[in-house]
C-alpha positions in Angstrom: -0.7 -14.7 -16.6 1.8 -12.6 -18.5 4.6 -10.0 -17.8 3.6 -6.5 -18.8 6.8 -4.5 -18.0 10.3 -5.2 -16.7 13.4 -3.4 -15.4 11.5 -1.2 -12.9 13.4 0.1 -9.8 11.2 -1.4 -6.9 7.6 -0.6 -8.2 5.8 0.2 -5.0 2.5 1.9 -5.6 -0.2 1.3 -8.3 -3.2 3.6 -9.0 -5.7 3.4 -11.8 -6.5 6.4 -14.0 -10.0 7.1 -15.3 -9.0 5.9 -18.8 -7.9 2.5 -17.5 -4.1 3.2 -17.6 -2.2 2.7 -14.3 0.3 4.9 -12.5 3.3 3.1 -11.0 5.6 4.6 -8.3 9.2 3.5 -8.0 10.5 3.5 -4.5 14.2 4.1 -5.1 14.3 6.2 -8.3 11.3 8.4 -7.1 9.7 8.1 -10.6 6.1 7.8 -11.5 5.4 6.0 -14.8 2.1 5.4 -16.7 1.4 1.9 -17.7 -0.8 1.1 -20.8 -2.1 -2.2 -19.6 -3.3 -3.3 -23.1 0.0 -2.5 -24.8 2.3 -3.3 -21.9 4.1 0.0 -22.4 5.5 2.3 -19.7 5.8 6.1 -20.2 7.6 8.3 -17.8 5.4 10.9 -16.1 8.0 12.6 -13.8 10.1 12.4 -10.6 8.8 13.4 -7.2 11.3 15.9 -5.6 12.5 15.8 -2.0 12.2 12.0 -1.6 15.0 10.2 0.4 15.4 6.5 0.2 17.6 4.3 2.5 18.0 1.2 0.3 21.7 1.1 1.2 20.6 0.2 4.7 18.2 -2.4 3.4 15.6 0.2 4.4 12.0 0.7 3.4 11.8 4.5 2.9 11.4 6.3 -0.5 8.6 7.0 -2.9 5.8 4.7 -1.6 2.1 4.7 -2.2 0.2 6.8 -4.8 -3.4 7.5 -5.4 -5.4 9.3 -8.1 -7.9 12.0 -7.3 -11.6 10.9 -7.5 -12.1 14.0 -9.6 -9.0 13.6 -11.6 -10.6 14.6 -14.9 -11.2 18.1 -13.4 -8.3 18.7 -11.0 -5.5 16.5 -12.5 -4.1 15.7 -9.0 -2.0 12.7 -8.0 -1.4 12.0 -4.3 1.9 10.5 -3.1 3.2 9.1 0.2 7.0 9.6 0.5 10.0 9.7 2.8 12.3 12.6 3.5 15.4 12.6 5.6 13.4 13.2 8.8 9.8 12.1 8.3 7.1 10.6 6.0 4.7 12.9 4.1 1.6 12.9 2.0 1.4 15.4 -0.8 -0.9 16.4 -3.7 0.9 16.7 -7.0 -0.5 18.4 -10.1 -0.1 16.6 -13.4 0.0 18.5 -16.7 -0.6 15.9 -19.4 0.3 18.5 -22.1 3.8 18.8 -20.8 6.6 16.7 -22.3 6.9 13.1 -21.1 9.0 12.9 -18.0 8.2 16.5 -17.0 4.5 16.3 -16.3 4.6 16.5 -12.5 4.3 19.9 -10.8 5.4 21.0 -7.4 4.1 18.8 -4.6 1.8 20.5 -2.0 2.4 18.8 1.3 -0.9 17.9 3.1 0.5 15.9 6.0 4.0 16.0 7.4 5.6 14.6 10.6 4.6 11.0 10.1 7.2 9.0 12.0 10.1 7.7 10.0 12.8 5.1 10.4 14.9 2.6 8.4 12.0 0.2 8.7 8.2 0.4 9.4 7.3 3.4 7.3 3.9 2.2 6.2 3.1 3.9 2.9 -0.1 2.6 1.3 -2.4 5.3 0.0 -5.9 5.0 -1.5 -9.2 6.7 -1.9 -12.1 4.9 -0.3 -15.6 4.6 -1.6 -16.6 7.5 0.6 -14.3 9.8 -1.4 -11.8 10.4 1.4 -8.1 9.6 1.3 -6.7 6.8 3.5 -3.0 6.3 4.4 -1.2 3.5 6.3 1.6 4.3 8.6 4.2 2.2 10.5 5.3 2.7 14.1 8.9 3.5 12.8 10.3 0.7 15.1 9.0 2.5 18.2 6.2 0.2 19.2 4.7 2.5 21.8 3.7 5.0 19.1 1.1 2.5 17.8 -0.9 2.9 21.1 -0.4 6.7 21.3 -3.5 8.2 19.7 -1.7 11.5 19.5 0.9 10.1 17.2 0.5 9.5 13.4 2.7 6.3 13.7 1.2 2.8 13.7 -2.2 4.0 12.3 -4.6 4.0 9.5 -5.3 7.7 8.7 -8.4 9.1 6.9 -8.5 12.6 5.5 -10.0 15.1 3.1 -8.1 16.1 0.0 -6.7 19.1 1.9 -5.2 16.8 4.6 -7.8 17.6 7.3 -9.6 15.0 9.4 -12.5 13.7 7.4 -16.1 13.9 8.9 -16.9 11.1 11.2 -13.4 10.7 12.6 -13.6 8.7 15.8 -11.1 10.9 17.6 -11.5 14.2 15.8 -8.1 13.7 14.2 -6.6 12.0 11.2 -6.5 8.7 13.1 -9.1 6.1 11.9 -7.7 3.0 13.6 -4.6 2.4 15.8 -2.5 -0.3 17.4 -0.9 -1.2 14.1 2.7 -2.3 13.6 3.2 -1.7 9.9 0.1 -1.8 7.6 1.1 -2.5 4.0 -2.1 -3.0 2.1 -5.7 -1.6 2.1 -8.7 -2.4 0.0 -12.5 -2.2 0.1 -15.0 -5.0 -0.6 -18.2 -4.5 -2.5 -20.1 -3.6 0.7 -17.5 -0.8 1.5 -15.7 -2.7 4.3 -12.1 -1.8 4.7 -9.5 -4.7 4.8 -5.8 -4.3 5.7 -2.7 -6.4 5.6 -0.2 -6.0 8.4 3.4 -7.2 9.1 3.6 -9.0 12.4 6.8 -9.4 14.3 8.0 -13.0 14.7 4.8 -15.0 15.1 1.8 -13.7 13.1 1.2 -11.6 10.0 -2.4 -10.4 9.8 -5.4 -9.7 7.5 -7.7 -7.3 9.5 -11.2 -6.0 9.0 -10.8 -2.3 9.9 -13.5 -0.6 12.0 -13.2 3.1 12.9 -11.7 3.8 16.4 -10.7 0.2 17.0 -7.4 -0.9 18.6 -5.6 -3.7 16.7 -3.3 -4.5 19.6 0.3 -3.8 18.8 2.6 -4.1 20.7 0.4 -5.7 23.5 -0.8 -8.4 21.2 0.1 -10.0 17.9 -2.3 -12.3 16.0 -5.5 -13.7 17.5 -6.3 -12.6 21.0 -9.1 -12.6 23.6 -7.8 -9.5 25.3 -10.6 -7.0 26.1 -10.5 -3.9 23.9 -8.4 -5.4 21.2 -9.6 -6.4 17.7 -7.9 -9.5 16.4 -7.2 -10.5 12.8 -9.6 -12.4 10.5 -6.7 -14.4 9.2 -3.1 -14.8 10.3 0.0 -16.5 8.9 3.5 -17.2 10.0 6.0 -14.7 8.6 8.0 -17.3 6.5 4.8 -18.0 4.5 3.7 -14.4 4.2 5.2 -11.0 5.2 2.3 -9.3 3.5 2.4 -6.2 1.3 -0.3 -4.9 -1.0 -3.8 -6.3 -1.3 -6.7 -6.0 -3.8 -10.2 -7.5 -3.9 -11.4 -9.2 -7.0 -13.7 -12.2 -7.7 -15.0 -12.2 -4.1 -11.6 -12.7 -2.6 -8.7 -10.7 -1.1 -5.5 -11.1 -3.1 -2.5 -10.5 -1.0 1.2 -10.2 -2.1 3.8 -11.8 0.1 7.4 -10.6 0.3 9.3 -13.2 2.3 6.7 -15.8 1.4 7.2 -15.1 -2.3 3.6 -16.0 -3.3 0.2 -14.6 -4.0 -2.5 -15.4 -1.5 -6.2 -15.8 -2.2 -8.5 -15.3 0.8 -12.2 -16.0 -0.1 -14.6 -13.7 1.7 -18.2 -14.2 2.9 -19.2 -10.7 4.2 -17.0 -9.9 7.2 -15.6 -13.5 7.3 -13.6 -15.9 5.3 -15.3 -18.8 3.5 -12.4 -21.2 3.1 -8.8 -21.7 3.9 -6.4 -19.3 2.0 -4.8 -20.6 -1.2 -1.3 -19.7 -2.4 -0.2 -19.2 -6.0 3.0 -18.3 -7.9 5.0 -19.8 -5.0 8.7 -18.9 -5.6 8.1 -18.3 -9.3 8.8 -14.5 -9.3 10.4 -13.9 -6.0 9.2 -11.2 -3.6 5.7 -9.8 -4.5 4.9 -6.2 -3.4 1.7 -4.6 -4.8 -1.7 -5.8 -6.1 -4.3 -3.8 -8.1 -7.6 -4.9 -9.4 -8.1 -3.9 -13.0 -11.5 -5.5 -13.0 -13.2 -8.3 -11.0 -11.3 -11.0 -12.9 -7.9 -9.3 -13.6 -5.2 -8.0 -11.2 -1.8 -6.5 -11.6 1.0 -7.8 -9.3 4.5 -6.2 -8.9 7.7 -7.9 -7.8 10.1 -6.5 -5.3 13.4 -8.2 -5.9 15.5 -5.0 -6.2 14.6 -3.7 -2.7 17.9 -4.7 -1.1 16.7 -8.0 0.5 18.0 -10.4 -2.2 19.8 -10.5 -5.5 17.5 -9.5 -8.4 17.1 -11.7 -11.4 17.0 -10.9 -15.1 14.2 -8.5 -15.9 13.5 -7.5 -12.3 11.5 -5.8 -11.2 8.4 -6.5 -13.2 4.6 -6.0 -13.4 2.5 -9.1 -13.9 -1.0 -9.4 -15.2 -2.9 -12.2 -13.6 -6.3 -13.6 -14.4 -8.2 -14.7 -11.3 -11.3 -16.8 -10.6 
């Protein structure tokens, strides 16, 4: 394990480029940087306009998730999930690599607007699935009833085309892929194409869920495991002091989950749609709050800290990107 980069202003999203380098979004400075993993060097790409953060309120809004187009070598598009003063949005942003460093981002083209927004529970994870469609996680913006309202974009996992339209096979004919979520913070796919998601609970149970299209994951009627008809319960759950999950990645046959309040990295071994053993925790308290995880390959992950997000005093070098070898 080693530190690749330091002094970043709340690194929130990670996305791998075709050449192996990684884009990093910074929540409160609205910057996107490019990380050369081998050299441990960050280069500024640009700043996303129109973003509004609320860090002064210990809030969770700002420049959040990013994703790289599956056809990036042709279209040079980066996708971003970000907050404005009134909503959360998803946009496609052209990237001109021939432009001077720091000015390579073009004008965002908004694909989805009107995602519910609040001080907390803004969701924000963004990733392309193995089916080539764009997935986004949203929070219920501290209005729990939105999670059960299939007409709202809040408290959902969304699935869309690169133009922001509902992707083929949508269970409701809309962007909504699953509902009943409180605040999904991480998504990743296993080798069989199954979608896994980490979710903030309230006071009793944080969750790792296996996502099926059209399923109801229970919030606010249920939290954690349940036998209630029509509700899909989690595969694994934790108490918030040990977890408060954020980003996840899958490597070496396990889900690797970053914990904010729990200040640790969880390993959850998988056996198909089940877990094979009790979760194990690593890096407990060593680097503070952990935010995002990205698989570089099946044995290497990147992990970001989140100690400048307004929840605690940052230490020297915060925030940082860690390279972790996994087994």
